[in-house]
C-alpha positions in Angstrom: 220.2 82.1 2.1 216.8 81.5 3.5 214.7 84.5 4.0 211.5 84.7 6.1 208.4 85.8 4.2 206.4 88.6 5.8 203.1 87.8 7.4 201.0 89.4 4.6 202.1 86.6 2.2 201.3 83.7 4.6 197.9 81.8 4.5 194.7 83.0 3.1 193.0 86.3 3.6 189.6 86.7 5.0 188.2 87.8 1.6 189.7 84.7 -0.1 188.0 82.4 2.6 184.7 84.2 2.1 184.9 83.7 -1.6 185.6 80.0 -1.3 182.7 79.6 1.3 180.4 81.5 -1.1 181.3 79.2 -3.9 180.8 76.1 -1.8 177.4 77.5 -0.6 176.3 78.2 -4.2 177.3 74.7 -5.2 175.3 73.3 -2.3 172.3 75.3 -3.2 172.4 74.0 -6.8 173.2 70.3 -6.0 171.1 69.7 -2.8 167.7 69.9 -4.5 168.8 67.4 -7.1 170.0 65.0 -4.5 166.8 65.3 -2.5 164.8 64.8 -5.7 166.7 61.6 -6.5 166.2 60.3 -2.9 162.5 61.1 -3.2 162.2 59.3 -6.6 164.2 56.3 -5.2 161.7 55.9 -2.3 158.7 56.0 -4.7 160.4 53.5 -7.0 161.3 51.2 -4.1 157.7 51.2 -2.9 156.5 50.2 -6.4 159.0 47.3 -6.5 158.0 46.2 -3.0 154.4 46.2 -4.0 155.1 44.0 -7.0 157.2 41.6 -4.8 154.4 41.4 -2.3 151.9 40.7 -5.1 154.1 37.9 -6.4 154.4 36.5 -2.8 150.6 36.6 -2.5 150.2 34.6 -5.6 152.6 31.9 -4.3 150.6 31.9 -1.0 147.4 31.5 -3.1 148.9 28.5 -5.0 149.8 26.8 -1.7 146.8 27.7 0.4 144.1 27.9 -2.2 143.1 31.3 -1.0 144.7 34.7 -0.2 145.3 35.7 3.4 142.4 37.3 5.0 142.4 41.0 5.9 142.7 40.0 9.5 145.7 37.7 8.8 147.3 40.5 6.8 150.6 40.5 5.0 152.2 39.0 8.1 150.9 35.7 6.7 153.6 35.9 4.1 156.3 36.0 6.8 155.0 33.5 9.3 152.3 30.8 9.1 148.8 31.7 10.1 147.4 29.4 12.8 145.8 26.3 11.4 147.0 26.6 7.9 148.6 23.1 7.1 149.5 24.0 3.5 151.7 27.0 4.2 155.1 26.6 2.6 156.6 30.0 3.4 158.0 32.3 4.3 157.0 33.9 1.0 158.8 37.1 2.1 161.9 36.4 4.3 161.9 39.5 6.4 159.1 41.5 8.0 160.6 44.7 6.6 159.7 43.4 3.1 156.1 44.3 3.9 156.9 47.7 5.2 157.0 50.7 2.8 160.0 53.1 2.6 158.2 55.5 5.0 158.0 52.9 7.8 154.3 51.8 7.4 153.1 48.3 6.7 151.6 48.1 3.2 147.8 48.3 3.4 146.1 45.0 2.4 142.4 44.2 2.0 140.9 40.9 0.9 138.5 40.8 -0.8 139.3 44.2 -2.2 137.1 46.9 -3.6 139.1 46.9 -6.9 139.8 43.2 -7.3 140.5 39.9 -5.5 142.8 42.0 -3.2 143.8 45.5 -2.7 147.4 46.3 -1.9 148.6 49.9 -1.5 150.6 52.5 0.4 149.5 56.1 0.9 153.0 57.4 0.7 154.9 59.7 3.0 151.9 61.7 4.1 149.8 58.7 4.8 146.8 60.5 3.3 144.8 59.7 0.1 146.2 61.5 -3.0 149.3 63.6 -3.2 152.3 64.2 -5.5 155.9 63.1 -5.3 156.6 61.1 -2.1 153.1 61.7 -1.0 151.4 60.0 -3.9 149.5 56.7 -3.4 151.0 53.5 -4.9 148.3 51.1 -5.7 148.0 47.6 -7.3 144.9 48.6 -9.3 
């Protein structure tokens, strides 16, 4: 015979649900900062890799043109040919997003640079000199 269970034995109690929600909240509180730290570290590392790629593209540009792009031409000269440059064999970077840092700003470029033949850098998330974590500056010097 099939007997019907009483309503006290069906489903979860409010206390059981609160315990489960508490455990989930505790796990989220422990895991979330680690995930955020990894995302932050990944952006910084991505910016470093991009900076090295742009430097390599600038060297290829130099080999073809005999000079680096001027500050006025900027890094866009790696994506599309500057006016009047017959020896341009690019694009040296295929997409314009290749010269944009992980925080949405075009890498800063100065030629001649204060620290060498050219200065290439990003000021990080805060777009201000100095900082820690995602706010730190990433420089080619």
